[in-house]
C-alpha positions as CSV (number, residue, x, y, z in Angstrom):
1,M,-0.1,-0.1,0.2
2,V,0.9,3.3,-0.8
3,T,-0.5,6.6,0.6
4,V,0.9,10.3,-0.6
5,A,-0.5,13.1,1.0
6,V,-0.8,16.5,-0.6
7,T,0.0,19.9,-0.2
8,G,-0.3,23.1,-2.5
9,H,-1.2,26.3,-4.0
10,M,-5.2,26.8,-3.9
11,D,-4.1,30.1,-6.5
12,L,-3.1,28.5,-9.4
13,T,-3.6,30.1,-13.3
14,A,-5.8,28.0,-15.2
15,E,-2.5,27.1,-17.7
16,A,-0.7,26.3,-14.2
17,A,-3.9,23.9,-13.6
18,D,-3.5,22.2,-16.9
19,S,0.4,21.6,-16.5
20,V,0.0,20.7,-12.8
21,R,-2.5,18.0,-13.4
22,A,-0.5,16.5,-16.2
23,A,2.2,16.2,-13.7
24,L,0.2,15.0,-10.9
25,R,-0.7,12.1,-13.0
26,E,2.6,10.8,-14.1
27,L,3.9,10.9,-10.8
28,L,0.7,9.4,-9.2
29,A,0.6,6.8,-12.2
30,G,4.4,6.0,-11.4
31,L,3.3,5.5,-7.4
32,R,0.2,3.5,-8.3
33,D,-0.3,-0.3,-6.9
34,D,-3.0,-2.5,-6.0
35,T,-3.7,-0.2,-3.0
36,L,-2.9,3.5,-3.7
37,T,-4.6,6.1,-1.5
38,G,-4.7,9.5,-1.8
39,R,-4.8,12.0,1.4
40,S,-6.2,15.5,0.3
41,C,-7.8,18.7,2.5
42,L,-9.7,19.1,-1.0
43,A,-9.1,23.0,-1.0
44,R,-9.4,24.7,-4.2
45,G,-6.3,24.0,-6.4
46,A,-3.5,21.8,-5.8
47,D,-5.8,19.7,-3.7
48,T,-8.9,19.5,-5.1
49,I,-6.6,18.2,-8.9
50,F,-4.7,15.5,-6.8
51,A,-7.9,14.1,-5.4
52,E,-9.0,14.2,-9.0
53,E,-6.3,12.0,-10.5
54,I,-6.0,10.0,-7.6
55,L,-9.4,8.5,-8.6
56,A,-9.1,8.3,-11.8
57,L,-6.3,6.1,-11.4
58,G,-8.6,3.8,-9.1
59,G,-7.1,4.7,-6.0
60,R,-8.8,5.5,-2.2
61,L,-9.4,8.8,-1.6
62,S,-9.2,10.4,2.3
63,A,-10.3,13.6,2.4
64,I,-9.1,15.6,5.6
65,I,-11.5,18.3,6.3
66,P,-9.6,20.7,8.3
67,S,-13.1,22.2,10.3
68,R,-16.7,21.7,10.9
69,D,-17.4,24.9,9.0
70,Y,-14.9,24.6,6.6
71,R,-17.5,23.9,3.4
72,E,-19.5,27.3,4.5
73,A,-16.6,29.4,5.4
74,V,-13.9,28.9,3.0
75,V,-15.3,26.5,-0.1
76,R,-16.4,29.0,-3.2
77,P,-19.7,28.8,-4.3
78,A,-18.3,27.7,-7.5
79,D,-16.8,25.1,-6.1
80,I,-19.4,23.3,-3.8
81,S,-20.2,20.9,-6.1
82,R,-16.8,19.9,-6.9
83,F,-16.0,19.7,-3.3
84,D,-19.2,17.5,-2.6
85,A,-18.4,15.1,-5.4
86,L,-14.8,14.7,-3.8
87,C,-16.4,14.0,-0.8
88,D,-19.1,11.7,-2.1
89,A,-16.4,9.8,-3.7
90,A,-13.9,9.4,-0.9
91,D,-13.0,6.3,1.0
92,E,-13.1,7.7,4.2
93,V,-13.5,11.6,5.4
94,V,-12.0,13.1,8.3
95,I,-13.2,16.1,9.8
96,M,-10.7,17.8,12.5
97,P,-12.4,18.9,15.8
98,F,-12.3,22.4,14.9
99,E,-15.4,24.7,15.2
100,H,-13.8,27.5,12.6
101,A,-11.4,26.9,9.6
102,G,-7.9,29.1,10.6
103,A,-4.5,28.7,10.5
104,D,-5.1,26.4,13.7
105,A,-7.4,23.9,11.5
106,Y,-4.8,23.9,8.9
107,E,-1.9,22.7,10.7
108,A,-3.9,20.0,12.5
109,A,-5.0,19.0,9.0
110,N,-2.2,19.1,7.5
111,L,-0.3,16.6,10.8
112,R,-3.2,14.4,9.8
113,L,-2.4,14.2,6.5
114,L,1.2,13.3,7.0
115,E,0.3,10.9,9.8
116,G,1.5,7.7,8.1
117,A,2.1,8.6,4.9
118,D,4.3,7.2,2.6
119,R,5.0,10.6,0.3
120,L,4.2,14.2,0.4
121,T,3.4,15.6,-3.0
122,A,4.3,19.2,-2.9
123,V,2.9,21.4,-5.8
124,W,4.7,24.1,-4.8
125,D,6.5,27.2,-6.4
126,G,9.2,27.5,-3.5
127,S,7.8,30.3,-2.3
128,A,8.3,31.5,1.8
129,P,5.8,30.8,4.0
130,T,2.7,33.3,4.3
131,A,0.8,32.2,6.5
132,R,0.8,29.5,9.2
133,G,-0.4,25.7,8.0
134,G,0.3,26.8,4.1
135,T,2.4,24.9,1.9
136,A,5.9,25.9,2.8
137,D,5.3,24.7,6.5
138,T,3.7,21.4,5.5
139,V,6.8,20.6,3.4
140,A,9.1,21.7,6.5
141,V,7.1,18.9,8.6
142,A,7.2,16.4,6.5
143,R,10.9,16.8,5.7
144,S,12.2,16.9,9.2
145,S,9.8,14.3,9.6
146,G,11.2,11.7,6.9
147,V,8.5,11.8,5.0
148,A,9.5,11.9,1.5
149,V,8.9,15.0,-0.5
150,D,7.7,14.9,-4.2
151,L,8.1,18.5,-5.7
152,V,5.7,19.5,-8.2
153,W,5.7,22.7,-10.0
154,P,6.4,22.5,-13.7
155,P,7.7,25.1,-16.2
156,G,5.9,28.0,-16.8
157,A,3.2,27.2,-14.0
158,R,2.2,30.6,-12.2
159,R,-0.2,31.4,-9.4
160,S,-3.2,34.0,-9.6
161,G,-2.6,35.7,-6.6
162,A,-5.9,35.4,-5.5
């Protein structure tokens, strides 16, 4: 069994999303075995693309939702149906014991993502942390814990800054 967690930027441009999807598909296909499991918080951008690619490869999806209000407070209206579909397709949905989304909830969710993970896939441009519980922090925790990190940032990929 291979368990792969994901962290990554939410603000990918449309062009970056396409190239990230292709890069993730290639990476995950190389890790695939009979029991590929992906863990994701299902945030827009990298997390959602990763979850979709795990399912497309026939893998199992474990969704780690940072807080009880995450769907209402964080998921944009345009992304609700995609979020709900991924939750419905997940083999496991874990809702962290936080009432409200925020740095504490994100940090705890990221630690849960890494528990027992064989690898972390980081869709990351290498930028310094801008907020607690983000991509850079998760990569640092994985590395300090001895979890293998696969960086994905295709040439020409950009963030929208949104």
